ZAGUBA-822142 format. One record per residue (C-alpha): residue in one letter; x, y, z. Coordinates in pm, whole numbers, padded with zeros to 5 digits, always signed. Layout:
<pados>
aXYZ
...
</pados>
This chain:
<pados>
m-04107-02698-01689
k-04098-02549-01340
i-03763-02443-01197
m-03695-02385-00830
d-03410-02142-00772
a-03253-02229-00438
a-02935-02029-00497
l-02826-01789-00226
p-02788-01418-00309
e-02454-01339-00472
e-02206-01210-00216
s-01982-00911-00274
i-01665-00813-00097
h-01657-00555+00179
l-01459-00253+00060
a-01349+00036+00281
v-01078+00292+00346
e-00928+00238+00692
q-00679+00464+00866
s-00540+00523+01212
p-00214+00653+01361
v-00122+00290+01433
w-00132+00204+01064
e+00090+00506+00991
w+00344+00413+01260
i+00369+00055+01131
v+00398+00160+00767
g+00670+00405+00870
i+00859+00128+01049
a+00823-00090+00738
g+00966+00185+00517
y+01249+00279+00752
t+01366-00082+00779
h+01341-00158+00406
g+01714-00163+00338
q+01704-00217-00039
l+01442+00046-00124
r+01476+00295+00156
h+01671+00542-00056
t+01365+00571-00284
f+01126+00682-00008
e+01038+01050+00015
m+01115+01039+00388
d+01466+00897+00348
e+01645+01233+00370
e+01447+01327+00682
w+01520+00987+00839
n+01891+01020+00769
e+01910+01371+00914
d+01735+01260+01233
a+01926+00933+01278
e+02175+01074+01529
r+01893+01208+01749
m+01712+00875+01757
p+01701+00707+02101
a+01931+00406+02124
s+01645+00176+02225
l+01447+00266+01912
h+01756+00230+01694
d+01818-00120+01830
s+01453-00222+01789
l+01446-00103+01428
a+01768-00292+01355
k+01603-00609+01489
i+01292-00547+01278
q+01508-00498+00969
e+01707-00814+01039
t+01395-01031+01086
n+01138-00861+00856
l+00898-00859+01151
w+00741-00538+01015
y+00527-00784+00819
g+00393-00926+01144
l+00303-00579+01269
l+00093-00524+00956
l-00085-00857+01001
l-00160-00786+01367
q-00300-00440+01293
n-00514-00590+01018
e-00660-00819+01282
f-00702-00548+01549
g-00786-00232+01358
a-00646-00052+01664
r-00691+00324+01695
s-00406+00364+01943
i-00090+00190+02063
d-00260+00117+02397
e-00546-00061+02219
f-00297-00255+02006
a-00107-00362+02319
e-00426-00465+02500
r-00544-00679+02211
l-00201-00838+02169
t-00174-00921+02539
g-00512-01093+02533
m-00421-01336+02251
s-00344-01700+02311
d-00029-01845+02154
e-00239-02023+01892
q-00428-01703+01797
f-00102-01510+01793
y+00071-01740+01545
d-00242-01790+01339
v-00246-01416+01269
l+00130-01386+01220
l+00184-01682+00989
p+00162-01550+00631
y-00091-01685+00383
h+00055-01903+00109
s-00232-02062-00084
r-00568-02232-00035
s-00403-02572-00064
a-00162-02483+00218
e-00422-02342+00460
v-00458-02668+00653
l-00082-02680+00705
r-00073-02310+00808
k-00347-02362+01067
e-00181-02676+01203
t+00155-02498+01227
a+00000-02211+01422
q-00157-02455+01669
r+00173-02633+01731
p+00434-02359+01788
n+00688-02608+01924
d+00674-02853+01633
d+01001-02788+01450
a+00921-03016+01156
l+00589-02844+01080
w+00744-02497+01093
v+01029-02598+00864
q+00779-02752+00622
y+00568-02436+00612
a+00871-02205+00579
d+00996-02414+00286
l+00679-02329+00092
f+00814-01974+00059
e+01146-02078-00093
g+01243-01816-00348
h+01037-01541-00187
a+01238-01230-00097
y+01172-01253+00277
l+00871-01462+00386
g+01061-01789+00432
g+01306-01621+00667
y+01021-01435+00838
v+00845-01765+00922
r+01168-01907+01063
e+01214-01595+01278
l+00863-01637+01419
h+00953-01991+01521
k+01273-01880+01692
h+01096-01646+01933
s+00825-01688+02193
k+00508-01483+02199
a+00646-01291+02498
q+00969-01203+02316
l+00793-01095+01997
s+00532-00896+02190
e+00801-00709+02382
l+00977-00618+02055
f+00649-00500+01900
f+00562-00287+02205
t+00910-00134+02218
v+00936-00042+01850
l+00579+00092+01825
n+00607+00308+02135
g+00952+00429+02037
w+00846+00514+01682
q+00531+00695+01798
n+00729+00906+02045
w+00991+00987+01783
m+00732+01088+01524
a+00535+01295+01778
e+00828+01541+01785
k+00798+01616+01412
s+00644+01950+01319
f+00457+01798+01026
i+00293+01505+01206
a-00031+01687+01292
k-00075+01771+00922
w-00010+01408+00830
l-00267+01267+01069
q-00520+01530+00963
a-00467+01430+00598
l-00527+01063+00683
v-00853+01144+00862
f-00966+01354+00564
e-00880+01072+00324
e-01097+00827+00517
k-01391+01068+00533
q-01359+01154+00165
h-01405+00790+00062
r-01682+00673+00287
g-01951+00463+00123
l-01744+00297-00150
e-01946+00081-00388
s-01843-00277-00318
a-02030-00394-00628
k-01782-00188-00833
a-01477-00290-00632
a-01226-00294-00919
s-01310+00056-01041
e-01333+00195-00687
i-00992+00052-00594
k-00845+00199-00913
r-01002+00540-00839
v-00895+00561-00475
a-00565+00370-00462
g-00462+00372-00828
a-00421-00006-00823
d-00552-00269-01062
y-00753-00541-00892
a-00915-00861-01010
p-01137-01066-00774
e-00947-01340-00593
p-01083-01666-00450
s-01169-01648-00078
i-01110-01271-00053
w-01416-01122+00118
s-01273-00793+00237
v-01051-00532+00074
k-00898-00257+00287
l-00750+00056+00137
i-00498+00200+00383
p-00379+00557+00311
h-00026+00641+00421
v+00237+00914+00409
s+00549+00742+00543
y+00573+00490+00259
r+00534+00747-00022
p+00559+00711-00318
w+00511+00334-00302
l+00196+00125-00314
l+00226-00184-00093
t-00009-00484-00118
i-00039-00789+00106
r-00309-01049+00165
t-00425-01288+00432
a-00649-01590+00386
d-00954-01368+00335
v-00841-01002+00325
k-00654-00800+00064
l-00480-00481+00176
f-00367-00193-00044
f-00144+00065+00125
y-00161+00367-00102
p+00011+00709-00079
v-00202+01006+00024
s-00221+01277-00238
e+00052+01537-00200
q-00214+01806-00215
h-00338+01711+00133
l+00010+01763+00281
l+00089+02109+00144
a+00028+02450+00296
p-00264+02651+00147
g-00177+02804-00190
v+00118+02575-00263
p+00053+02376-00583
p+00116+02000-00561
n+00402+01863-00768
e+00155+01642-00960
l-00022+01956-01082
i+00302+02121-01191
q+00433+01811-01371
g+00097+01749-01532
h+00083+02096-01681
k+00437+02063-01806
a+00339+01740-01980
l+00037+01905-02139
g+00222+02224-02234
d+00335+02100-02574
e+00145+02083-02902
l+00279+01743-03005
r+00197+01582-02671
l-00156+01720-02685
q-00192+01579-03036
l-00070+01241-02914
l-00333+01239-02640
h-00601+01335-02891
h-00493+01051-03119
l-00483+00796-02839
r-00830+00907-02737
q-00947+00736-03054
g-00782+00409-02953
p-00453+00240-02846
a-00156+00250-03081
s+00197+00114-03099
l+00509+00327-03129
q+00543+00215-03490
e+00186+00325-03571
l+00228+00659-03398
s+00561+00721-03571
g+00395+00669-03910
q+00096+00885-03820
f+00304+01182-03701
a+00605+01136-03932
i+00843+01161-03637
s+01132+00938-03541
k+01064+00669-03285
t+01332+00812-03056
t+01166+01156-03041
l+00822+01002-03007
h+00933+00769-02730
h+01065+01067-02533
q+00737+01257-02569
l+00533+00953-02468
a+00763+00897-02169
l+00676+01245-02042
l+00305+01171-02075
k+00357+00835-01906
a+00547+00998-01617
a+00248+01228-01567
k+00026+00916-01568
f-00174+01038-01869
v-00082+00736-02084
q+00013+00377-02012
v+00198+00117-02217
e+00147-00258-02219
k+00337-00491-02450
g+00446-00197-02665
v+00095-00055-02711
y+00013+00291-02573
s-00330+00392-02447
i-00476+00699-02282
r-00565+00704-01911
l-00888+00899-01906
d-00931+00840-01532
q-00602+01018-01462
l-00686+01309-01694
e-01020+01349-01519
a-00850+01330-01177
f-00597+01591-01291
s-00880+01822-01398
r-01051+01779-01060
q-00721+01849-00884
l-00683+02179-01071
t-01042+02270-00986
r-00980+02203-00617
y-00653+02394-00614
l-00812+02704-00769
g-01107+02678-00536
l-01356+02648-00822
d-01543+02368-00646
e-01632+02583-00344
</pados>
């Protein structure tokens, strides 16, 4: 029997690290205006100390962004533009039609809702359509309200807010003594991860961003966006066809020469104990529950749980449904980090 194979070549996603000062400004705005989690950001103390010196116009713009969650729209616009500067961002935004503008800004819900999303974007004055699309996000922490805020404001009003807050934030950050180091670290991060293997997307995303990823329908591009302002958090969002991972730059890139990163210090503390080393050696043979480990080492579960928690905090083990397993990728990354710090790779 003769078989004719008319199938097209299998497509793979496009995978790349993408950075620019614009991404960093927007991520910083997102972190600063995240009321519930802001106290957990590494920059929170710095932000609080500088609050009194912040220009009133920037303060007011940030308050509006926090009230409306329009930081999400800034991320979606920059995903579309890939702008390298605020001027380029402004030029691209000015050149958009109303339909293009709302098509980018309306958040993705699902494949089944894409027709409705597109129709809503094309009819910015149709109250019923906008209410219908906003209602799809009922129960979400902020996207329903975000869609309603988009409908309340014209393109001109939203554009003016975006220009004002981006320019204000950039000028405010430009005064910081550390900003040159930050931007240098972001450039290095992008150069370091050029030529990612799209065919091994899941493992590459795990290696670079530390995030688990499973292929998703209609996603053809994955962008890994390094950041400093949003440390220590990993932020993920998606559009109809793009997945974005905003991951924290390694602390090592932000420190002065000779200063050991905190990850290195904490990692060595976690490894500096005989029992914890034995636990890692045991888990190297395979995953185990707390009950199994307690029987193997003849130690109370309370003591064992504490020791495993220290290894977990150092990212050397992980636990899922009560079963512990070793994270060889993190141990290997830790070893490479020590090699780099001591200059043994030069």
